[in-house]
C-alpha distance (Angstrom), angle and dihedral (degrees) to the residues before:
residue distance angle dihedral
M1 . . .
G2 3.78 . .
E3 3.77 132.4 .
L4 3.81 119.6 -36.7
W5 3.78 108.4 -107.3
L6 3.81 93.6 -129.9
A7 3.81 90.9 56.7
R8 3.82 90.7 58.9
R9 3.84 89.7 70.3
E10 3.83 93.4 -141.4
P11 3.83 112.1 157.1
L12 3.78 118.8 -116.6
S13 3.79 119.8 -115.5
S14 3.82 90.7 -138.4
P15 3.81 130.2 32.5
A16 3.79 121.7 -92.2
V17 3.82 112.8 -107.7
E18 3.80 120.0 -139.6
A19 3.81 111.2 -126.6
R20 3.80 102.3 170.9
R21 3.78 141.4 7.1
G22 3.82 132.9 176.7
L23 3.80 144.6 57.8
V24 3.79 118.5 -33.2
D25 3.79 134.1 -177.0
G26 3.75 119.8 -130.8
E27 3.77 134.2 117.7
A28 3.82 82.7 -30.1
R29 3.81 133.6 16.5
T30 3.80 102.6 -105.1
Y31 3.77 144.6 169.7
A32 3.79 105.9 -122.5
V33 3.78 136.6 -168.2
V34 3.81 119.4 -175.2
W35 3.80 121.9 -165.1
R36 3.80 127.1 -172.9
T37 3.79 114.9 -140.1
E38 3.80 136.6 173.3
R39 3.82 88.9 -104.4
G40 3.79 97.3 47.2
P41 3.79 140.4 -73.0
V42 3.81 122.1 -45.8
V43 3.81 116.0 -149.8
Y44 3.79 117.4 -164.7
L45 3.82 117.8 -166.0
S46 3.80 134.1 -175.7
A47 3.81 119.1 179.2
V48 3.80 122.9 -127.4
R49 3.80 87.3 -143.1
T50 3.78 127.7 29.9
D51 3.78 97.5 -91.0
H52 3.80 125.2 164.0
P53 3.83 108.6 -81.6
D54 3.82 91.7 -126.8
L55 3.81 89.2 58.3
V56 3.80 91.7 47.1
A57 3.81 91.9 48.4
Q58 3.78 91.2 54.4
T59 3.82 88.1 67.6
A60 3.83 87.7 71.4
V61 3.80 90.3 71.8
R62 3.82 88.6 69.8
L63 3.81 91.9 51.4
V64 3.81 100.5 50.4
E65 3.79 126.3 67.6
P66 3.83 113.1 -118.6
T67 3.80 91.2 -115.9
D68 3.83 91.2 57.0
R69 3.78 99.8 43.6
R70 3.81 98.4 91.8
R71 3.84 89.2 58.9
A72 3.79 96.9 41.6
A73 3.80 125.7 113.5
V74 3.81 118.8 -156.1
V75 3.81 122.8 -157.4
V76 3.83 119.4 -165.9
Q77 3.79 116.9 -171.8
C78 3.80 116.5 -127.5
H79 3.80 126.3 -135.1
Q80 3.82 110.5 -65.5
A81 3.80 120.2 -174.6
L82 3.80 119.8 -158.5
E83 3.82 89.5 -118.0
D84 3.81 93.5 54.1
G85 3.77 110.4 113.8
D86 3.80 95.4 -177.7
V87 3.80 126.0 99.2
P88 3.83 107.7 -86.6
T89 3.78 117.3 -105.7
A90 3.78 136.0 -146.6
H91 3.78 142.7 -164.6
L92 3.81 115.0 -121.6
Y93 3.81 121.0 -147.8
R94 3.78 138.7 179.3
L95 3.81 124.3 -147.8
V96 3.79 117.1 -119.1
A97 3.81 107.0 -171.5
D98 3.82 103.1 -58.7
R99 3.81 96.6 -16.2
A100 3.81 133.4 86.2
E101 3.81 112.3 -134.0
W102 3.82 121.1 -161.3
V103 3.81 115.1 -122.9
T104 3.80 109.5 170.0
G105 3.79 147.0 -41.8
M106 3.82 121.1 -109.5
E107 3.79 141.3 167.2
F108 3.80 113.9 -105.0
D109 3.79 93.7 -117.7
E110 3.82 88.9 59.2
F111 3.81 97.1 62.0
A112 3.82 109.9 8.9
P113 3.86 99.7 72.4
A114 3.81 90.8 61.5
L115 3.82 89.6 64.8
G116 3.77 94.6 52.6
V117 3.82 91.6 -132.4
S118 3.78 134.7 104.6
F119 3.80 117.7 -119.8
P120 3.83 114.0 -141.0
V121 3.81 106.4 -128.2
W122 3.80 120.1 -158.1
V123 3.77 125.4 -150.7
D124 3.80 114.5 -137.9
G125 3.79 112.7 -76.8
A126 3.83 95.7 9.2
L127 3.81 96.0 98.9
T128 3.81 109.5 93.2
E129 3.80 135.5 143.9
E130 3.82 89.6 -96.2
S131 3.80 97.8 45.2
A132 3.82 90.9 46.4
R133 3.80 89.2 60.8
L134 3.82 90.9 51.0
A135 3.81 97.1 47.9
G136 3.78 120.5 103.9
E137 3.78 140.3 135.9
E138 3.81 93.8 -46.5
T139 3.80 134.0 49.0
V140 3.80 114.5 -89.9
T141 3.78 130.4 -171.1
A142 3.80 116.8 -118.7
P143 3.82 135.8 173.6
D144 3.78 111.6 -69.5
T145 3.81 110.6 -100.0
C146 3.79 98.7 151.5
T147 3.81 113.0 51.8
G148 3.79 101.1 55.2
W149 3.82 92.5 -129.5
P150 3.84 96.1 120.7
D151 3.82 88.5 58.1
V152 3.80 90.8 47.7
Q153 3.80 91.0 52.1
R154 3.81 92.7 47.7
R155 3.81 90.1 51.5
L156 3.80 91.4 50.9
E157 3.80 92.5 49.6
A158 3.81 91.9 47.2
A159 3.82 90.0 48.6
L160 3.80 91.4 53.9
D161 3.80 92.4 45.3
C162 3.82 92.2 55.5
G163 3.81 94.4 45.2
L164 3.80 96.2 -110.7
P165 3.84 95.8 155.3
E166 3.79 91.1 58.8
R167 3.81 97.6 37.9
F168 3.81 98.2 40.6
P169 3.83 110.1 17.8
A170 3.82 95.1 169.8
A171 3.80 91.6 50.8
W172 3.80 92.4 47.2
A173 3.80 90.8 49.5
A174 3.80 90.6 52.8
L175 3.81 92.5 46.9
A176 3.80 94.5 45.7
T177 3.80 97.8 45.2
D178 3.81 90.9 47.8
A179 3.82 89.6 51.4
A180 3.80 91.8 48.7
V181 3.82 91.0 53.4
R182 3.82 91.0 47.9
L183 3.80 91.7 48.9
E184 3.79 93.6 51.3
H185 3.81 91.3 47.0
L186 3.81 93.3 49.6
R187 3.77 92.5 49.7
D188 3.81 89.5 52.2
V189 3.81 90.2 49.7
H190 3.80 92.4 50.2
A191 3.80 91.3 47.6
G192 3.80 91.0 56.4
L193 3.81 98.3 37.7
V194 3.83 114.0 129.1
E195 3.79 111.1 -145.6
V196 3.82 101.8 179.9
G197 3.78 133.4 39.4
D198 3.78 138.2 163.9
G199 3.80 103.7 -59.3
W200 3.81 96.6 -9.2
H201 3.80 143.3 68.6
L202 3.77 135.8 -174.1
A203 3.78 107.1 -93.8
V204 3.79 92.0 -151.9
R205 3.76 134.8 11.0
P206 3.80 110.8 -154.9
A207 3.77 113.9 -123.4
R208 3.79 113.4 -92.2
P209 3.80 116.5 -106.9
A210 3.81 109.6 -95.1
P211 3.81 111.7 174.8
P212 3.81 117.3 -177.0
P213 3.83 110.4 -89.9
L214 3.80 93.8 -114.8
L215 3.79 91.7 51.3
E216 3.79 92.0 48.7
Q217 3.77 89.6 49.5
R218 3.82 91.4 52.8
I219 3.80 93.5 53.0
S220 3.80 94.3 41.5
V221 3.82 92.6 60.5
A222 3.82 96.1 43.6
Y223 3.78 118.2 110.1
P224 3.84 132.0 -178.4
V225 3.79 118.7 -86.6
D226 3.81 108.8 -123.9
D227 3.79 96.8 -151.1
P228 3.84 113.6 106.2
R229 3.80 93.0 -175.1
R230 3.80 92.3 55.6
A231 3.81 91.5 44.9
R232 3.82 91.6 52.2
A233 3.80 91.9 48.3
E234 3.80 92.5 48.2
L235 3.80 91.5 47.1
A236 3.80 92.5 53.2
E237 3.82 92.3 48.1
L238 3.80 94.1 45.2
R239 3.79 91.5 50.7
R240 3.77 90.1 52.1
L241 3.80 93.7 48.1
E242 3.80 96.6 42.1
A243 3.80 95.2 50.9
D244 3.80 93.7 60.3
L245 3.81 98.6 39.9
D246 3.79 118.7 115.0
V247 3.81 112.8 -101.5
D248 3.81 89.7 -115.5
A249 3.81 95.6 50.2
P250 3.83 104.2 123.9
E251 3.81 93.3 -141.8
G252 3.81 93.1 53.3
C253 3.80 97.0 89.1
A254 3.82 90.9 44.1
F255 3.81 91.0 53.0
E256 3.80 91.3 47.3
A257 3.81 91.8 50.1
C258 3.81 90.9 48.7
C259 3.80 90.4 52.1
A260 3.80 91.2 51.1
L261 3.80 92.1 49.3
L262 3.80 95.3 45.7
T263 3.82 90.4 48.4
T264 3.81 90.1 62.7
Q265 3.81 92.9 56.4
P266 3.82 121.6 98.4
Q267 3.81 115.3 -86.9
A268 3.81 90.8 12.2
A269 3.78 117.4 166.6
D270 3.79 114.9 -106.2
D271 3.78 123.7 -114.9
A272 3.79 115.0 -84.5
V273 3.80 90.8 -136.2
V274 3.78 139.8 10.0
L275 3.80 125.4 -151.4
Y276 3.79 110.8 -105.2
Y277 3.81 133.3 -172.5
G278 3.79 129.9 -160.0
G279 3.81 147.2 140.9
W280 3.81 114.7 -68.5
H281 3.80 100.4 -140.8
G282 3.79 142.4 81.5
P283 3.80 135.1 73.1
A284 3.83 95.0 -76.8
V285 3.80 91.6 52.9
E286 3.81 90.0 48.5
V287 3.81 90.4 55.0
W288 3.80 89.6 48.4
R289 3.80 92.3 48.1
H290 3.80 92.4 52.8
S291 3.82 89.9 50.8
M292 3.81 92.1 58.7
T293 3.79 134.5 69.2
E294 3.79 116.8 -109.3
L295 3.79 108.9 -143.1
T296 3.79 121.2 -130.1
D297 3.79 119.4 -118.9
E298 3.81 90.4 -98.3
E299 3.80 92.7 47.4
S300 3.80 90.9 46.9
A301 3.81 91.7 51.1
A302 3.81 90.6 50.0
A303 3.82 92.3 47.4
G304 3.80 88.9 49.0
R305 3.81 87.6 68.0
L306 3.80 90.3 64.3
R307 3.79 118.1 98.6
R308 3.81 91.2 -132.8
V309 3.82 92.7 55.4
R310 3.78 92.2 43.8
R311 3.82 87.6 54.2
L312 3.79 90.0 48.5
R313 3.80 92.1 52.3
G314 3.78 93.9 43.3
E315 3.79 113.7 171.1
Q316 3.79 95.7 -22.4
D317 3.79 118.2 146.9
P318 3.84 105.7 -104.6
D319 3.81 88.6 -131.2
A320 3.81 89.2 60.0
L321 3.81 94.2 56.5
G322 3.80 114.3 108.2
P323 3.80 129.2 -179.5
L324 3.80 120.5 -26.1
Y325 3.82 115.8 -139.3
R326 3.81 133.4 -167.4
D327 3.80 121.4 -156.4
R328 3.80 126.0 -144.4
E329 3.83 90.5 -92.0
G330 3.80 91.3 55.9
R331 3.81 95.8 -105.9
Y332 3.80 118.7 142.3
V333 3.81 129.9 -128.3
Q334 3.82 119.7 -167.3
V335 3.81 119.2 -160.6
V336 3.82 115.1 -146.8
T337 3.81 127.2 -166.8
H338 3.80 124.6 -157.0
G339 3.79 109.7 174.7
A340 3.79 107.6 -60.4
A341 3.82 92.9 -15.0
V342 3.79 117.1 96.5
D343 3.81 116.0 -169.6
A344 3.78 137.1 157.3
W345 3.78 140.9 -140.8
A346 3.80 114.1 -144.5
E347 3.78 139.0 -173.5
W348 3.80 95.6 -122.0
P349 3.81 122.7 -159.6
V350 3.79 125.5 -116.9
S351 3.80 101.8 -179.0
L352 3.81 118.3 97.3
D353 3.80 92.5 -147.1
V354 3.80 90.5 103.4
V355 3.82 91.6 61.3
A356 3.82 90.4 72.1
G357 3.80 88.2 70.0
W358 3.80 95.2 55.6
T359 3.80 115.3 105.2
D360 3.79 140.1 -169.5
T361 3.80 87.3 -84.3
T362 3.82 94.4 55.0
V363 3.80 116.5 117.5
L364 3.81 123.1 -165.9
A365 3.79 108.2 -141.6
A366 3.80 137.9 -175.0
D367 3.78 135.0 159.9
R368 3.78 124.4 -134.0
N369 3.79 114.0 -93.6
E370 3.76 135.5 164.9
G371 3.80 98.2 -98.1
N372 3.78 122.6 -18.0
A373 3.80 121.6 24.5
F374 3.78 128.5 -160.5
L375 3.83 103.3 -113.5
L376 3.80 109.7 -159.5
A377 3.81 135.5 -176.9
L378 3.83 110.7 -136.2
T379 3.81 114.7 -161.7
P380 3.85 121.8 179.3
G381 3.78 114.8 -141.2
P382 3.81 143.8 157.9
G383 3.80 90.9 -83.5
G384 3.80 94.4 48.3
L385 3.78 133.1 -93.9
K386 3.81 114.6 -17.0
V387 3.82 114.3 -150.2
D388 3.81 122.2 -158.6
P389 3.80 126.8 177.0
V390 3.81 106.7 -125.0
P391 3.83 105.0 -111.7
L392 3.77 119.8 -110.5
A393 3.79 122.8 -142.7
P394 3.83 115.0 -89.6
R395 3.80 115.9 -89.2
S396 3.79 91.1 14.9
G397 3.80 93.2 161.8
R398 3.80 109.2 -172.3
D399 3.82 94.2 -13.4
G400 3.78 116.1 119.9
H401 3.78 145.2 166.5
G402 3.78 114.4 -75.0
Y403 3.78 138.8 144.4
G404 3.79 143.5 173.9
Y405 3.80 98.9 80.6
D406 3.80 140.9 48.6
G407 3.79 106.7 -97.3
G408 3.78 150.1 94.3
T409 3.79 98.6 -62.9
P410 3.85 96.0 51.7
F411 3.80 86.5 46.1
A412 3.83 89.3 56.7
T413 3.82 88.7 50.0
Y414 3.80 90.8 48.9
K415 3.80 91.9 51.7
A416 3.80 92.1 46.5
L417 3.81 91.4 52.4
L418 3.81 92.3 46.3
R419 3.79 88.4 51.4
C420 3.82 91.2 52.6
A421 3.79 92.7 47.6
L422 3.82 100.6 39.9
R423 3.82 101.6 30.3
D424 3.81 88.3 -151.3
G425 3.82 118.2 112.4
A426 3.79 96.3 -168.3
A427 3.82 91.8 50.1
V428 3.82 91.2 48.4
D429 3.81 93.6 58.1
R430 3.80 92.9 45.6
V431 3.81 95.3 46.7
A432 3.81 93.9 44.0
R433 3.80 93.1 52.6
A434 3.81 91.3 47.3
V435 3.82 94.0 49.5
V436 3.80 94.8 48.1
S437 3.81 93.0 45.1
R438 3.82 90.4 53.8
G439 3.80 92.1 44.6
S440 3.81 94.5 -149.6
G441 3.78 145.1 34.3
S442 3.80 98.4 78.9
Q443 3.80 115.7 105.2
L444 3.80 90.3 -163.0
W445 3.80 92.5 52.1
E446 3.81 90.3 46.3
A447 3.80 90.9 51.5
L448 3.79 92.1 50.8
T449 3.79 96.4 46.4
T450 3.81 99.9 41.1
T451 3.83 103.5 39.7
R452 3.80 109.1 104.3
G453 3.79 102.4 174.7
P454 3.80 131.4 36.8
L455 3.81 113.9 -17.7
R456 3.81 115.5 -133.6
L457 3.81 118.7 172.4
S458 3.80 125.3 -180.0
W459 3.80 109.2 -132.1
P460 3.84 94.5 -139.1
R461 3.80 91.3 49.2
L462 3.82 91.7 45.9
R463 3.81 90.2 54.3
L464 3.82 90.6 51.5
W465 3.79 90.6 50.6
A466 3.82 91.6 48.3
R467 3.81 92.1 50.9
A468 3.78 90.1 49.7
D469 3.81 89.6 52.6
L470 3.81 89.5 48.5
R471 3.80 90.9 55.5
R472 3.80 91.6 48.5
G473 3.81 93.5 43.2
């Protein structure tokens, strides 16, 4: 169809006339400016969220009359971080009937000067309903919604209010020193921030960080506590306290941030649980369900106020939430329904302490699911059948228990079972790499990758297989 006229950079003979400016709803929520020019309309779009530029560009169809679409030029701003020092860039599109068609990508100073207007450029996270109303043809200062500093300051203030420095000195030191580094970095970024370029300007500059003098003094004199034993003890206690805080407790976010910072330190204690997701069906899951306590509606509503349960539920639609269970160790399991699919999110253990209670009669059981399976240790005893989730490795991220094919998820299951059987993290990594590189020779790996139906593994046999792999590895 030829080159888009805006990309040719030829100056207009008469000024562009602004026809519209503000937030619009379309395929994406966007800030839009529409100019009329002698060559056709120019539609400039910047997304409130980071949507795909093709989706954002499609919004232009709603803003241009059908008779003008063949002459229209659409400009979609690219991602622009506050720290970026480069000239902002954009995707250029043409409209073909009711569809936006990508043409090229260009820097603003390559095409904008020809229009004789200034494009308002938004840094990531700065575009909100409030800032959109403030934006115009010059840069304005608006409340900071994009750097994260307001949250940092609120956490610091909440930490001081609850006596964190005295109760948890290592945690406070980590929180304060991290904040001091962030503050210095943000001030450097603001000092070097370019507000105006050739054919563009920052729509909004986020407000500079301005902590109260006493707060800044407190963080400026903080220094790390070189005591790994104290840090581990504080981390364990903070995790325990934070999990059962009400979601509106002001110190909750401060405690959570402290836990995250202490976890990154050498010799840090591992999480007690990881969040785990799997299919809520099969005989093994039924046994597990019957071993837990199903909370009443009132109990579930009360538990839903806890930070740990709110984390477990995440962004789920409230209508999709099914029963909430609590196991004998106090961990929660939330059932979620999406159409015909019934799944569950669980607080899944990491500690190997539970393995000491497994016996020669223990069977490890899972039922085939698409994706993660709930792998459970079933141990008969005088009081009935004891059910234990098989621990995952610490910091497992998105890894889960799976089987029935040769891939990443069965590999995570293999490593978790080696860890239970060998109780040696270094050996687990070495053996697992050796087994997968050879591709055969491990009876445990063969069982995990070839079983298509229910998985049932005898604990004594599994330990023999793991020791054989250790000798080969």
